[in-house]
N, C-alpha and C positions, 0 to 999 in steps of 0.2 A: 597492256595491249591496246589501250584506247588511243585514239588520235588526239594529239596535243594541238589545240588551236591557239594561235598567238597573233596579235596585231602589232605591227611595227609602224612608227611614224618616222619619216626621213624627209629631208629637203627635196624639192623638186629636181634639182640638179644631181641628186644622189640616188635617184630611183633605180637606174640600171645597175649601179654599183652595189646597192643594198640587196637587190634581188640576186645578184651574182654571189655575194657572200652568204646569203641565206641558203642557196643551193649547196655551197661548200659545207655549211653547218649540217645540213641534212645528210650529206655524204659522210661526215665525221660521226654521225649517230645513226648507223644503218639499222639498228634494232628497234628504232622508234619511228612511228609515223607522225608526220606533222602536217598541219594546215596553217601555213603562215602567210598572211596578207600584208601588203605594204601600202600605206597611205601617205599622202603628201602633207607635210607640215613643216613650215619654216622653223629653223632652229631659233630664230630671233623672236618668234611669236609663240613658241611652244608653251611657255609658262602661262600666258594669258588664256590660251585656248584650253589648256588642261584644267586650270582652276575653275572654269565654268562648270564642269562636272567631272571630277577626277574618276568617278566610277565608269564613265563612258569613254575615257581616254584610252589610248593604246597601252599595251602591256610593256612595250619597249619603245623608247623615244630618244631622239637626239635633242640637245639644247645647249645654249651658251652658258658659260660659267657664272655670269652675273645674275642668273635666275635661280641659282641653287638655294639661297637662303629662303626665298619665298616658297619654293617647292617643299623644302624641309619643314618650314613653319606650318604649312598646310597639311603635313602628314602624307604627302603624295609619294615620296621616294622610299623604296625599300633599301635599307642599309646593305652595303656590300658585305658578303660573308668571307670571301677569300681575300682578306685585307692584305696579308703579308705578300702574297703573290702580285696582286695588282699594284701595291705601293712600291715594291722593289723593281718592277718592270717599267715603271713610268717616271718621267722627270719629276723632280721635287715640286716644282711650281704647279704642275697639273694635279698632283696629288693634293697639294694644299688647297687648290681651287675647288676640289671635289669633297672637301672635308669641312664639317661644322662641329665645333665643340668636341673634337677628337674622334668623331665618327665619319667614316668614309661612306658617302651616299651615292656615288656615281662612278662610272668606269671611264677614265680619260680616253679621249679619241684622237685629239689633235692638239698641237701646241704652237700654231702659227698665227694666232690672232693677236696682233700688236703692231706697233709702229717702230720704224727705224729710219735710217738715212739712205736714200738713193743718191748717187752722185755720178756726174760725168767725169771720168778720170782724165779726159782730155782738157777739162776745165779746172777741176779741183785737185790740187796736188797734195793737200793735207786735209782729210775729212774728219780729223779727230777733234777739232774745236771750231766753234762758230766764227770766231774772229778770222781765222785763216780761210774758212769757207767763203765768207762774205767778201774778203779781200780778193780771192781768186775769181769769184763770180763778177765782181765789179771790173776787174782787169779784162775779162773776156766779154763784157757787155751783157752779162747774164744776170739772173736773179736766183736767190735761194728761197724756197717757199715752204710754208708750214701753216696749218690751221691753228689759230690761236683762240678763236671764239668758240671753244668747245672744252668742257670740263674733262673730257677724255684725253685730249692732247695737252692742254696747258698745265694739267696736273703733273706732267712729267718733270717740269722744272722744279716743282716743290718736292716730289718724291725723291729725286736725285739728291736734294739738299737735306734729306732726313725728315721731312714733314709727312704728316699722315692724314688719312681720312678714315673714319670708322662709322659704321652704321649702328645707330642706337636702337633700342627696343621699340621706341615710339615712332620709328621711321625717319627720324631726323639724322643728319650727318654731323658728327663731331669732327671739327677741323682745328688744327693748331697753326694754320698758315699766317695768322696775324701776330704770332708770337716768335719764339726762338726754338729752333729744332733741336733734336737730340745731338746733332752735329755742331751745335753752337752757332748756327747761321740764322740771321734775322729774316723774317718773311719779307720785310721791306728791301733787304739786299737782293732777294730773289726777283722781286718786281723790278728793281733797278736794272738787273741783268737782262730781264725780258724786254724792258723798254729800250735798252741799248741795241738789242737785236732788231726790234720792231721799227725803230726810227732810222736804221741804217738804209741808205738809198738802194742797196743791193738786196734788201729783203722784200719778199712779196707775201703779204698776209692772204691766205686762201680761205674762201668760204667753205665750210664743211659740206662735203658732197661734190665739190667742184674740182677736186684734184686732177681727175682724168682730163678735163677740159684744159686746165692750165698746162699739164704736161704736153698736150698735143700742140700747143702754140710754138714750141721749140725755143721758148725764151728762158727756160730754167737750166741751171747748171747743177742744182741740187734740190731735193725735196724730201720732207719727212712724210712718210705714208706707210702703207702696209702691202702685204703680198697681193692684194686684189688689184694693185696698179702695176704689177711686175711687167706684164706684156706691153702696156702703154709706155712705161719708162724705157724698156729695152729698145722699143722701136724709136723713141725719141733720142736716146743717147747713143745708139749704135754700138760701135766697137769700144766706146768709153763706158758702157753700162757696168756699174759697180754698186755695191751696197755694203753697209757695215752697221755696227751698233751706233746709237746716237752720240753726237759729239758732246764735249764739255762746253760750258759757257762761263764767261767772266762774272764772278759773283763776289763782291766785297774784296776784290783784288786777287782772288784765287780762281783756279779752274775747277769747276764743280761739274761732275758728270750728270747728264740728263737721265732721269729715270723714265719709266713708261708705264702705261696701264696695260698689263699683260692679260690677254684673254685666252680662254681655252674652250674647246668644244668637248662634250662628253655625252655618254649614253646612260640614261636612267631607267630603272625598272619601277613600274607602277605598283605601289604597295597594295593596291586593290585588285591586282591580277588574280584570276582564278588559277593560274598556272605559274605562280611566282617563282618556283624553283627552276622550271625550264626557261622562264623569262630571264632569269639571272644567268643561266648557262649561255643563252643566246647573246645577251649583252656582253658577256665576257669574251665570247668568240668574235663578235663584231669589232672588238677593240684590241684583240691580241696582236702579237708581232706581225704575223702573216697578213692579217686583215689591214693593218696600218700600212704595210708595205704595198699592198694592192691599192689602197686608197691614194697613196702617193703616186704610184705608177700611172693610175688612170685619171686622177683628179689634181695631182700636184699639191696635195694637202700635207702639211708638215706633221710628222709623227710626234706623239708624246711618248711612245714606247722607246726606251733607251736604245735597244738593239737595232730597231728599225731606223732610228735617227743616225746611227753610225755607218750606214751604208754609203758607198762612194757616190751613188746617185743622188742621195739627199744632200750630202756635203757639197756636191757640185752645183746645186741649185743656189744661185746667188742670193735671191730674196729670202729663202728659207734659212740659209746659213746665217744671214744677218739678223732675222727675227729671233732665231734660236740664241744667238750670242747676246742680243739685247735682253731678252726675257730672262736668260740665265744670270746675267750680270746685275741688271738694275730694273728688272720688271717687277711690278707690284700688282697683285690681284686687287682690283678696284671694286670694293663693295660699298655703295653709297645709297642714300635715300633718294626718292623721286624728286624731292625738293632741292637737290643739289644742282641739277642740270641747268635750270634757267639762270640762277645767280652766277654760276661759273661761266656760262656762255656770255652773259652781259659783262662780267669782269674781263673776260678774254677779248671781247670786242673793244673795250676801252684801251686795253694794252695794244691791240692790233692797230688802233688809230693813233697810238703814241700819246695817250692820255691828253686829248686835245683841250680839256677844260682845266688842266693843271691841278686836278684834285690831289690832295695830300695822299701819298701812297699808303700810309697807315690807315687812313680813312677808307680807302678802296678795299683794303683787306678786312677791316672791321665790318664793313657793310656786307661783304661776301660771306664771312663766317656767320654773322648774325642771321642772314637770310637762309643759309643752308641748314642752320641748326634748329629751324622751326619744325615742330612735329608734323607729320603727314596726316592730313585730315581723313 
């Protein structure tokens, strides 16, 4: 008969929605009295703030999938108990992203964090390969844009060709990009393919964080980005607004599909919670089919719940349909060390500029791998 006190952390833009879902949770448990408060916490910063003092953190909190390993290593996350139900109800990629060493540590909440291709169908007639996209854009006096100076984006060329990144126990990143992939493709072949795109006059290398500004110029016929730019692209492309999974690119004479770094949002339960049982019930409720349907209806957030994702409304959303197709086909859950980002950005910047110094491609890759493989201090 005691009142169950719980604290929930959610992003600022999700405050109204979260409070609405909490009221529904209370209604679903009429025999229990709750005192549930909601605080503001960015999903992107959740890990860093929680690790300052896990015992002072919220009982239930939302976070991005790339923070999972650090939270697990710190002993912050309570393992999910109803594994079969949660696993069977959500897409495989989201479940994988919430799992470490065979243990499910969080409740998948969304599956729309990733990148794909937006294109103007009045300009691009064949969005399935880079060669055709660049040809169509050139004919229309337009550009096809993408961020290359980022290890989140440029990894897609390597992931699609069968290369990998793995986080080591010492915080370094193991990479095989300077060798030959499991698909028999050389890393140098991938770079040659990237350079062919980057040096095409119809290609526009975009600075990370500047996609919205470039879309607004009206000069693009296609762009690689994510759901966050959907409104801007729709306004720019008008009745030609369209999106699909990433195109293939020419690599060693063959068409190789681009992969992508697929990201997911999830809800975790603090293992330090004094009400860990009820915290788990709340986390499960906030991520169930009905809650994900509500989250899509009010915030246009793509569901990880399989049934919710099958609704006509979700399928009719151009951007979410595209990211779902991309993540399902060639999306990779990217888990890398902090030492990966600067070298991969520098590498991408060289590619974006067309390798202006003419550095040997193998040397570029060897330098990247060596730098990323250094242990984190």
